[in-house]
Structures are given as structure tokens and as C-alpha cells.
N, C-alpha and C positions, 0 to 999 in steps of 0.2 A: 083787297089782298092779292088777287091774281095779278093786277097791274103792278103792285109794289114789288112783287117777286122778280119782275123783269128789269128793275132799276138797280144799277150798281150802287153798293154801299159807299158811304163817305170814306175817303182814305185818310182823313184827319188833317189838321192844320199843319203838321210837320212833314207831310208827304205830298209835295207838288205833283201834279199830273201833267204829262206832256200832251197838250191839247190836240196836237196834230196826230196822235196815235190812239185816240179814243174810239175810233171806228163808229162814230156817231151814236154811241151808247151812253156817253157821259154828257149830260146837258146841264147848263148853268142858268141860274136866275140872278137877277140884279134888282136893286130898288128901281121902281118904275121911272122915276125922274132923275136917276143917277145922283141922289142926294149924298151918297158916300162914294167918292170916286174910286173906282177899282174894286169895289166890294162885290164879291160873288158868293152865291149860295149853291151848292151842288144839288142835283135833283133829289138825291136821297134825303138830305136834310130838309129840303122843301116839303117833301111828302111826309116825312116822319114828324116834323115839328111845325113849320110855318103854315102848312095848309090847314091845320086844325085851329088856327088862331084868327083873330080879327085883322091881322096884318096880311092875310093871304093875297089880297088884291093889291097890296103895296109892292109886290114883286112880280116881275115878268120874265119870261124866257128871253135870254139874250142869244139869239142864233149866231151872232157875230163871234162870240167867244169861241165857239166850236172850231171856227176857221182860223183862229189866230195861231201862228206857228211859234208858240211859246209855252210857258208853264203857268199853272195857277193852282192855288190851294183854297179850300173852302174856308170862308171867314165865319160862316154861321156856326160852325162846330167849335169855335173858341168858347170855352165854358162861360165866360162873363157875358159874351154876346147872347148866348142862349138864355142866360138868366135875365138879361135885359128884355129879351123878347117876351118871356113868360111874365115878367113883372109889369110891362107896360101895354101888352096887347089887350088884356081885358078892358082897360080904360081907353083903349085906342089912342094912347099918348105917343104918337109917332115922333113928334119933335124931340122928346126926351130920349126915346130909343136911339134916334140918330145921333144925338149929342153924346150919349154914353158909349155907344158902339164905336163912334169915330175916335173918342178919346182912348178906348182900350186898344184899338188897332194901331195906335201910335206907340204903344209900349212894346219893347222887344221881348221876345220869348226868353225864359230863364236860361235855356241852353245856349242862347246866342250872346250871353253876357261875359263869357270867359275872355279875359284880357281887355275888356271894354272899360272906358272911363265910367266912374260911378254916376256921373251927371247924365249919362245916356238913358237912364230909366228912373223910376220912382222907387223909394225905399220906405219900409215900414218897420217899426220896432215893437216888440211885444210889451204888454203891461201885465204884471210888473216887468221892468227891464231885465234882460238876461245878458250877461257880459259877452260882448262881441257877437251878438246874435241880431241879424237883420234879415228881412226877406224882401225880395224884389217885387216890383209892382205887378208883374204878371202872376206870380204865385198868390199874392194877396187878393187881387181882383178876381182871378179865376176860381179860387177855392173858398176864400174867407168872406169876401165882400158880398153884401146882400144876404148874409146868413148871421145867426147869433154870434159867430166867431169874430165878426168885424170889430166889435166893441173892445176886443182884447189887443188891438193894434192902433198905433197912431203914426201918421206920416212923418218922416224925417227929412228936414231940409238940408241939402248938401251945401256946406259952406263954400263960397267961391274959391277960397284958397286950397280946397281939397277936391275940386271938380275933376281933376285928371287922375285921381287915385283909382285903383282897381279894388272894388269891394266884391265879396263873394256872398251870394244868397245862401242862407243857411240850409235851404231846401234844394240846393243844386244836386243834380244827379251824380255829381262827383262824390257826394257824401250820401250813399244809397240809404243808409240807416235813417238819416234825417228825412229824406224824401218819402220813405215808406211811412214813417211815423206821422208826417204831415198829412199824407193822403188818408190815413186811417182816422186821424183826429178830425179832419174835415168831413169824412163820410159819417162818422159817429156824432158830429157836432159837439165834440168833447175836447176842448183846447188843452186840458191837463195831460192828455196822452202825449201831445207834442211837447209841451213845456217840460215834462219830466225827462224826456230824451234830450231836449236842447240844453238842459242844465248839466248833463253828464257827458255827452258825446265829445264836445270840444277838448276836454282834458284827456281823452284817450288817444293812443297812437292810431294814425290813419290806417285803414284797410287798403293795402296796396298790392300791385302785381309783383312787387319785389319781395314781399313778405315782411314779417315783423319779428323782432328778436326780444327775448327775455320778457315775455308778458304772460298773463294768464289766458288760458284757452278754455273753450267749453265744448263738451262732446255729449253724445247720447249713449247711455248704457256702458260707459267705459270704453267705447269703440276707439282703438288707437289709430284707425285709418280715417277718422273724420273729426275735424276740429274747426270751430269758428271763433273769430276774434271778439273782443268785448264790445266793440261798436255794433257788430251785426247781432250779437246776443241781445243787447239792450234795445237797439232800434227795430229789429225784426222779431226776435223771439218774444221778448218781454212785452212788446207793444200788443201782441195778440194773445197775451196771457199764457204762453207756453213755456215760461221759464222753468217750471218745475220738472220738466222732462230732461233738463240738461244738468251736467255736473262740471265743476271746474277741474282742469288738469293742467299740468305744467307743460311747457314747450320742450323742444329738443334739448337733451342733456348737454350737448356740446355747444349750446348757445347760438346755433345757426338759425337763420331766418326760416319761418314757416309761412306759407301762403294760406290765407283763410279759404276754406272750401266753399264759401259763398261769394268769393270775389268773382265778378263777371268775367275775368280773364280765364278762369278755370273752365274747361270744357263741360265738366259735369255740373257746374253751378246752375246752368239753365234747367237741367233736369231736376235738380234739387228744388229750385224755385217752383217749378210746375207742381211737384208733389206737395210742397209746403202750402201752396195756394189751395190745392185740392183738400188737404187736411183741414185747413182753416175753414173753407167753405162748408165742408161736411161735419165740422166739429168732431173730427176723429183723428187725433194726432198720431195714432198707430200707423196710419197710411204713410206718413212721412218717416217715422222711426223704422218701420219694417223695410221701407225702400232703401234708406241709408244703410241699414245692416246688410242688405243684399248687395248693393252696388259698390260701396266704398272699398271692400277688400279686393275687388276685381281689378285686373290690369286694365290700363287705359286703352281705348280703341286705337288700333294702329292705322285706321283709315285706309289709304291706298298703298301703304307700305307692305311689302311682302314679309310675312312672319312664318317661321317654322316652329314645330313642336309646341303647339298651343291648343287649348280647348276651344271648340267652336260649337255653335248650334247649326247643324247641317240639314239642308233639305235636298231635294233632287239635284239642284244646281247651286243652292245658296250656301254661303258661309257667313254666319252672323256671329260677331264676337260676343263674349259674355256680357260686356258692358252694354252694348246696344240692345241685346236681348232683354235685359232688365229694364232699360229705358223705354223701349217702344214696342217690343214684340211679345213679352211674357203673357199678357192677359188677352191677347187677340184670338179671333176665331180659328185661325189656321196655325197657331203656335204649336199644337200637338204634332204637326207634321215635321217639326224641326227636332232633330235628335242631338243630344249633347254628347260629344265625343272628342277624343284627342286626335289631332291631325299632325303627322310628322312632316308632311309636305308643305311647300310654300302656299300661303293663302293671303288674300286681302279681305277686308270686311265689306260686306255688301249692304250693310244696314245703317250706316252712319249719316247719310245725307237726307235732307228733307224730301228730296225727290223720290228716293227709293222707299222711304218710310210711307210716303203718300201712296205709292204704287202698291205697297204691301197692304195698306188699309183698304185700297180699292179692291184688291184681290179678295180680302176678307169679306168685304161687303157683298161681293158676288159669289163668294164661296168657291173660288176658282184659282188655285195656286198656279195654274199655267200662265195666267196673266203676268204674274211676277217672274216666272221662269223665262218667258219671252223677253221681258225687259232685262233680265240678268244676262242673257246671251248677247243681246245687243250691247249692253254695257261692257261686257268683257271684250268684245271685238274692238270697241273704241279704246278701251284701256290698253290693249296690246298694241294698238296703233299709235298711241300718244305717250303714255306715262313712261315706258322704258326709254324712249327717245329723249324725253324731258330730263330724266335722270342722267342719261348719257351726256347731254349738253352741260348739265350742272357739274358732273364729275370732271369733264374736260376743263371747264372753267376753273374748278378748284385746283387741278393739276397745274394749269398755267399760272395761277396765282401763287402756288407754292414754289414753282420754278422762279418766278419773278422775285419773290421774297428771298430765295436762296442767292440769286444773283446780286441783289442789293446788299445782302449781308456780306457776301464774299468780296464785293467791291469795296465796302467800307474797311474790311480787314486788310485787303491788299493796299489800299490807299494809305492806311495807317502805317503799314510796314514801309512803304515808300517814303513817307514823311519822316519816319524815324531814321532811316538810312541816310536821307538827305541831310538831316540835322546833325548826324554824328560825324560827317566828313565833308570837307570842302572839295575833295578830289573826286571828280566824276568824269572819267575820260570819254565815256560813251553816254548817249541818251537814247531812250527807247520810246517808240510811239509812231505817230504819223501826223500829217497835217490835220486830219480829221479828229484824231483822238487828243492831240496835244503831245508835248514831249516831257518825259519823266526821267529821273536819274536812275531808276531801276526798272527791270522788266515787270516787277510786281505792280508798279504804278501804272504802266501801260495796260497790263492785264486788267487791273481794277477799273480803269477808265472804259475799257472795251466792254466789261461786264455791266457797268452802269448804263452805258448807252444801249446795250442789248435789252436790259430790263425795262428801260424807258420805252423802247420801241415795241415791246410785247403788247398785244391787244388781248387782254384777259377775257373779255366778253365781246367778241365780234358782233357787229350790228346784225349780220345775217342770222347768227345763232340766236340772238335775243328775239328777233322778229319771228323766227320759227318757234321758239319757246312760247311766245305770246299766243301764236295761232293755235298751237297744240293745246295749251292750257285752256283756251276758250272753247275748243271742241270738247275736251274732257269735262269741262264744267257743265256742259249741257246734258251729259249723261251720267255724271258722277252720282 
């Protein structure tokens, strides 16, 4: 146990590690005889999984991997590979493990299939069939294969004449409700959970960042500030048996689009998900309903934008917006040191970033608010040195763009006037312009040409300004 605590945890199959920056703390194992070319197992997975099986001696540390100036991700953490190990290690069936693991690693991850030809992976259909519902090879093998759920699917052969078509996995993360239902069905080994959602979801309007019009919404306790779409209600809420806490409501009376409050593009959605997970884990849905009731009516966090005449939770030096207080500060040890009051002066929120929330939690763990205050002072110094200048650069760029647009519009109008005058008379004793601008029958034509060239020559976003903007943003990001 003491030894394991010093080993870095696996970062997952989707998070490659830059091997040249691992400071020798991240070590890799590979099959002793390189039976699977390129296969690597991180030290965390080896200690947590492989070392407790009969295959422990089949893997050796590969010291060369640490010195490679590239990236790698752990292959042992792929769910199907893990299942293969546990399936065949007791009988020491190494050849079958190699065969199955090799086959799985040739199948692309579900998230990598967007826009890819359907022939690039395997496909499976449910039994009984559900209209237009297929799942990709990665989803089937990682979650359903080698479990009782496998018998509910059969492989689909892609016809040669359709090999270049783009098919979408029903469990793609682009359809979050389906992905959640799939995960729950696999965890509970109950395929009907997923089947019920799969039969309904495709006929419902997609949950999008642009919003949905003229549909039924679902809320909690009649809350007008919180509403989720039918897809999220069926795929997330009903999947976990919490449908009874929600009521149907109508959308905006003017027929405008409304964005589902559980859509990932909504800032608060991630906080809602965290409380939803907590409520499900503890089987106490009031955790979620109470959180929604407190958070949803509050104004959205302004982040680093200066705001006047607003309520804040204030400490010795901190200003935490009401939304962030509810999300991350309310129930912490040092929360009583924050006073809720109105501030007429300009303030920014100090509590929206993961960094500052982490520093607050560290201060709470040590029961020392000064740790947070020191970080706040440092943060404010960096803010004053970066953010106002970034805003200035953006405002100047906007002004240049507006000037350019005005010149283009004026040029079009003057050129049009010149064309009308030219067409209305054949007598034009004088011409206006220059060798550079060209010659026109009216002064309006020459002026229009001059304005057009002036607009074209304007550099709305000079390279130097953008380089400075990038540097300042990088500095602020470190302290935000």
C-alpha cells in the first residue's frame, strides 16, 4: 500500500501522456516478447490489475518508453482488454488474451468515428431490432461483450456498396441521454434500461446549444428558471427512476428557442450533473432539487468581467458571486467567513476557476483563510497587468472593424451614385480620380474608390497586438 501510493494513477485511454515530461515517475510495462506491437500498460494499471494475476510475469518494464520523445496512452485500461485479462489469466490462456486484445485495439474509439466511413469499424444491432439503432464495435466490446448483455446484439455486415457511408453510434456522446442510459444498463446488466430509451429518443428533437422551439419541457417544483428537454428527461432522469420529481411545462410563450439546462454548453450544467450524481449515489434526490432551487434563480457568474451593483459573498479580500458560492463554497469549513452583501463598486468573481476553488479547499483543509487571501492578492496583481490591456486590444480591434465596415458601406453607396450619374448622361466633360484609383465620371466615384482602398488597407487585428493578446491571456490563465 505504501509503494502504490507513490505511483501515478492511470490517465485513461483517451489521455495520452507526453513521455518526455513524466519526470521519471511514469513507468510503462509491455508484453515480455512484444507479442502486441506498441502495447503499453502504465505502472498504475500493472500494480492495480496485472500484478494480481497469473499474467504478471508476462509483462516487463520497458525503460526505453520513458526516453521516447512522443506520447502514449495506456492500453490495459481499455475495458475490453481488462475483461480479457480477468477472463483468461486464471487459466493462463495467454494466446487467447493476445488474440482478443489485439483485435480490440484495432477498433477505433467511439468518439473518433465522427465523419468516418462506416467500414472503419464494426457494428452491432440490438435484438429485437430497433429502427435506425446501431452501436459501434468499441461500445459493444467494452461494455456488453463478455457479459450477459452480449446475447442481445448481433454483428452487422456492412454492404460493399455502403462502405463509405457515415453511420452514427447510438451511444455517441453527441447524444448524451443515450450514452448515460447505455452506461447504466451495462452497470446494472439490464438491457431493458437502454432499450426503453433507444425506442423513444430518436423521435425527439435533439438537445442542442442553439435551443429547441415549441416542445414540452420538464422542471422541478414548477421552477420557471430550470427546464430540461424530453431527451434529457427520458435518458437521464427516468433512467435513474427520478421521473416523479419532475413536471411538464410549456416553453416560451413567444415560440422562441430555449436551451436545455442540462446541455453541456451551459456553464451550470456541469454543476447540475455533479449534484445529480451525488443525489443518485446517496439515493436522496432532495440534494439535487434543493441545489437547483437555490442556484437556478441566481445571475450567471460574470467571471473576470467587472460588474457593479451586485450581491456578493465577501471575505477579507474575496468577492465570490452568488452562483459560485452555491456551486463550490456554501458547505465548506471557511464559508462562515464570507458575508453576503450588496456591493455598489466594480468587482470580479474570485471563485469561478478550478484553480481558485482548489486553493479555497486547501485553505479549508488547513483552516487558514490567509492561504486563500495571499493567492487572491497575487491573482489581482496579474489581473490588473493583463485583463484591462486585453480588453483594450479587443476594443481597438472592434473600433477598427466598425470603421472598416463604414468605409465599405460608404464606398458602395458612392460607387452606386457614380454609376447612376454615368448611366443618366453621356456628357461628362471632366473625370475624377488618379492613376492609382482609376478615373470616374463623378467625384463620388473617385471618393468611393478611395474609401474602398482605405478599407482594404486597414489591418483590423495587427500581428503585434494579437501576439501581445496571446501572451497576456497565457499569463492570466495561470492565475485565473
